[in-house]
C-alpha positions as CSV (number, residue, x, y, z in Angstrom):
1,X,-18.0,33.5,-14.3
2,X,-16.7,31.0,-16.7
3,X,-13.2,31.1,-15.2
4,X,-14.6,30.2,-11.8
5,X,-16.6,27.3,-13.2
6,X,-13.6,26.0,-15.2
7,X,-11.3,26.2,-11.9
8,X,-14.0,24.4,-9.8
9,X,-14.3,21.6,-12.6
10,X,-10.7,21.1,-12.6
11,X,-10.5,20.8,-8.9
12,X,-13.4,18.3,-8.9
13,X,-11.7,16.3,-11.6
14,X,-8.5,16.3,-9.6
15,X,-10.3,15.1,-6.4
16,X,-12.1,12.4,-8.6
17,X,-8.6,11.3,-10.0
18,X,-7.0,11.0,-6.6
19,X,-10.1,9.1,-5.2
20,X,-10.1,6.6,-8.0
21,X,-6.2,6.3,-7.7
22,X,-6.4,5.6,-4.0
23,X,-9.3,3.1,-4.4
24,X,-7.4,1.2,-7.1
25,X,-3.8,1.4,-5.7
26,X,-4.1,2.7,-2.2
27,X,-3.0,-0.6,-0.5
28,X,0.3,-0.7,-2.6
29,X,1.6,2.7,-3.2
30,X,2.0,6.1,-1.5
31,X,-0.2,8.9,-2.5
32,X,1.7,10.8,-5.3
33,X,0.1,14.2,-6.2
34,X,2.2,16.1,-8.7
35,X,2.1,20.0,-8.4
36,X,0.9,20.3,-12.0
37,X,0.1,16.9,-13.8
38,X,0.5,18.5,-17.2
39,X,4.1,19.4,-16.4
40,X,5.3,15.7,-16.1
41,X,7.2,15.0,-19.4
42,X,5.3,12.4,-21.4
43,X,8.2,10.1,-22.0
44,X,8.2,9.3,-18.2
45,X,4.6,8.2,-18.1
46,X,3.9,4.5,-18.4
47,X,1.7,3.8,-21.4
48,X,-1.5,2.1,-20.2
49,X,-4.3,0.8,-22.3
50,X,-6.9,2.4,-20.0
51,X,-7.2,6.1,-19.8
52,X,-6.4,7.6,-16.5
53,X,-4.0,4.8,-15.4
54,X,-0.8,6.5,-16.6
55,X,1.5,6.5,-13.5
56,X,4.7,8.3,-13.5
57,X,7.8,6.1,-13.2
58,X,10.5,7.8,-11.1
59,X,12.9,7.4,-8.2
60,X,12.5,9.0,-4.7
61,X,15.2,9.6,-2.1
62,X,14.7,7.8,1.1
63,X,14.4,10.4,3.9
64,X,12.8,7.8,6.4
65,X,9.9,6.5,4.5
66,X,11.5,2.9,4.3
67,X,14.4,1.1,5.9
68,X,17.5,3.2,6.6
69,X,19.7,1.0,4.4
70,X,17.7,2.0,1.3
71,X,19.0,5.2,-0.5
72,X,16.5,5.5,-3.2
73,X,13.3,3.6,-4.3
74,X,11.1,3.4,-7.3
75,X,7.5,2.2,-7.0
76,X,5.4,0.9,-9.7
77,X,1.9,-0.8,-10.1
78,X,3.2,-4.3,-9.1
79,X,6.7,-3.6,-7.9
80,X,9.1,-1.8,-5.7
81,X,12.8,-1.3,-6.4
82,X,15.0,-0.6,-3.4
83,X,18.5,0.8,-4.1
84,X,21.1,0.3,-1.3
85,X,24.8,0.9,-1.4
86,X,25.7,-2.8,-2.0
87,X,22.6,-4.1,-3.9
88,X,19.2,-3.5,-5.7
89,X,16.2,-5.4,-4.5
90,X,13.2,-5.7,-6.7
91,X,10.0,-6.9,-4.9
92,X,7.2,-7.9,-7.3
93,X,3.6,-8.6,-6.3
94,X,2.0,-11.7,-7.7
95,X,-1.7,-12.0,-8.4
96,X,-4.2,-11.9,-5.7
97,X,-5.9,-15.2,-5.3
98,X,-8.8,-16.3,-2.9
99,X,-7.8,-19.2,-0.6
100,X,-10.2,-21.1,1.6
101,X,-9.1,-21.1,5.2
102,X,-10.8,-23.3,7.8
103,X,-11.1,-22.4,11.5
104,X,-13.5,-23.4,14.3
105,X,-16.0,-20.7,13.3
106,X,-16.3,-22.1,9.7
107,X,-14.7,-21.7,6.2
108,X,-13.6,-18.3,4.9
109,X,-12.3,-17.1,1.5
110,X,-9.3,-14.9,2.2
111,X,-7.4,-12.8,-0.3
112,X,-3.7,-14.0,-0.5
113,X,-0.9,-12.4,-2.5
114,X,2.6,-13.8,-2.7
115,X,5.6,-11.6,-3.5
116,X,8.7,-12.4,-5.3
117,X,12.1,-10.8,-4.2
118,X,15.1,-10.5,-6.5
119,X,18.3,-9.2,-5.2
120,X,21.0,-7.9,-7.7
121,X,24.5,-7.5,-6.2
122,X,27.4,-6.1,-8.1
123,X,30.3,-8.3,-7.0
124,X,33.6,-6.5,-5.9
125,X,31.8,-3.1,-6.3
126,X,32.8,0.1,-4.3
127,X,30.0,0.4,-1.8
128,X,31.3,3.7,-0.3
129,X,30.6,5.8,-3.5
130,X,28.2,8.6,-3.8
131,X,24.6,7.6,-4.8
132,X,22.7,10.5,-6.2
133,X,19.5,11.2,-7.9
134,X,19.7,12.9,-11.4
135,X,17.3,15.2,-13.3
136,X,14.8,16.2,-10.7
137,X,11.2,15.8,-11.9
138,X,8.2,18.0,-11.1
139,X,5.8,16.7,-8.4
140,X,6.8,15.3,-4.8
141,X,5.8,12.4,-2.6
142,X,4.3,12.7,0.7
143,X,3.9,10.0,3.4
144,X,1.4,11.3,5.9
145,X,1.2,8.2,8.1
146,X,-0.1,8.4,11.7
147,X,-1.3,11.2,13.6
148,X,2.0,12.9,14.6
149,X,2.9,15.5,11.8
150,X,6.5,15.5,13.0
151,X,6.8,12.0,11.8
152,X,5.3,12.7,8.3
153,X,7.7,12.6,5.3
154,X,6.7,15.4,3.0
155,X,7.9,17.0,-0.2
156,X,10.2,14.0,-1.2
157,X,11.8,15.0,-4.6
158,X,11.3,12.7,-7.8
159,X,14.3,11.9,-9.9
160,X,14.6,10.5,-13.5
161,X,17.6,8.4,-12.7
162,X,19.8,7.2,-9.8
163,X,23.6,7.0,-10.4
164,X,26.2,5.0,-8.2
165,X,29.4,6.9,-8.9
166,X,32.6,5.0,-9.4
167,X,31.0,1.5,-8.6
168,X,34.1,0.2,-10.2
169,X,37.2,2.2,-11.1
170,X,36.0,4.6,-13.8
171,X,32.6,3.0,-14.1
172,X,29.2,4.3,-12.9
173,X,26.0,2.3,-12.6
174,X,22.8,4.3,-13.6
175,X,19.1,3.0,-12.8
176,X,16.5,4.6,-15.1
177,X,13.3,4.1,-16.9
178,X,13.1,3.1,-20.5
179,X,9.5,3.0,-22.0
180,X,7.9,2.0,-18.6
181,X,10.6,-0.7,-17.9
182,X,13.2,-0.4,-15.1
183,X,16.8,-0.7,-16.6
184,X,20.3,-0.2,-15.5
185,X,23.5,0.7,-17.4
186,X,27.2,0.7,-16.7
187,X,28.7,4.1,-17.9
188,X,32.4,3.9,-18.7
189,X,34.5,7.1,-18.1
190,X,36.5,8.2,-21.3
191,X,40.0,6.8,-21.5
């Protein structure tokens, strides 16, 4: 009997966690429900001051959930990183502010949020090289948008890093997470 109560409690806590997550971040990120939250390696969780706000930082392969030129993407609380063959585009959300809008029916306070877009291009780089996810992580992303299940994107794998192979002769470019921050490194081949 204790086992059944414990399993029911865990399920209810999971549902509460997802509900709070959707309430807080539902307008900015896709729903990410890992198979087993306790299996996510601790170094890959962002450290937050508030309990329950640790969000895994990972890269997901684009299989149709965004523009076709994007090969991989990484979502954070206030940013999205799009990785394409020729550049990385970082979109950061600014603070939401209330602005007064006047119209014939009266004045209204409307929430407005401005985004900042930063594009990083590696000049003279090989844009035909292989781009691959490295070290698949537990958990999957699902984009269940619309009423047509055939258009849903399901079971999208998460990766620890993304490598651009041979971006320059003998040099790879790797995007990764370090202590909750997005970083990139150039990896030189021996010799």
